[in-house]
N, C-alpha and C positions, 0 to 999 in steps of 0.2 A: 111537623108531626105526622106520623103515619096512621092512615086509616086501615084498620085490620079487617080481614074478611074471613069467612069460614074456610075458605081455601087455605088461608095462611095458617090457621089452627090445625087444619088436617095436614099441612106440610110438616109442621113442627112435631105433631104427634107421631107422623110416620118416621121422621128422623129419630126421635126418642126411642120408638119401638125397635128400630133396626140398629141402633148404636151409632148412626151417622153423626158427624160433627158439623156438617155443612147442609144448609137449608136454602133452597131456592123458593121464594115467595111468589105470590100471584103476580105482583108487579115486575117480576123478572129480577128483583134484587137477590143476590146471593150473599148469605152471611155464614162465617165460620165461627162456630162457638168453641170456647176454650174448655168448657167442662160440662157435664151433664147438669150440674146445679145451675149454671148459667142459662141453660136451655129451659129448664123447668121454670125458672124465674120468668123468663120471657113468655112462656107458655101461659103462666098465671096471668100476666099482664094482657095478652091477647084475649083470653077468656073473660077476663073482668071487662075489658073494653067492648066485648060483644055481648055482655050481659049474661054470660053462660057460667058454668060452674068453674071453680078454680081449683078443683082437685086434679091431681095427675092421673093419667091413664092407668087402668088397673092392669096388674101384671099377675099371672097364675103360674105358679112353678109347681112341677110334679116330681116326686121322687119314688124310687122303686127300691125294694129290698128283697133279697132271697133269703129264706129262712133256712 
């Protein structure tokens, strides 16, 4: 069983934010994820193990329109 760290949570958050599918964790393991859904699931598991929130990182989108 893996012991998760805050650095692991930060690594997967960064990968999700940038659209990367490969994550290198604090113990030097590198994992390739097949989908964003799989990454979010692992992120929830890490956050729960750390006793933190289990929500996904917030994303803000902006749109512009010319009248």
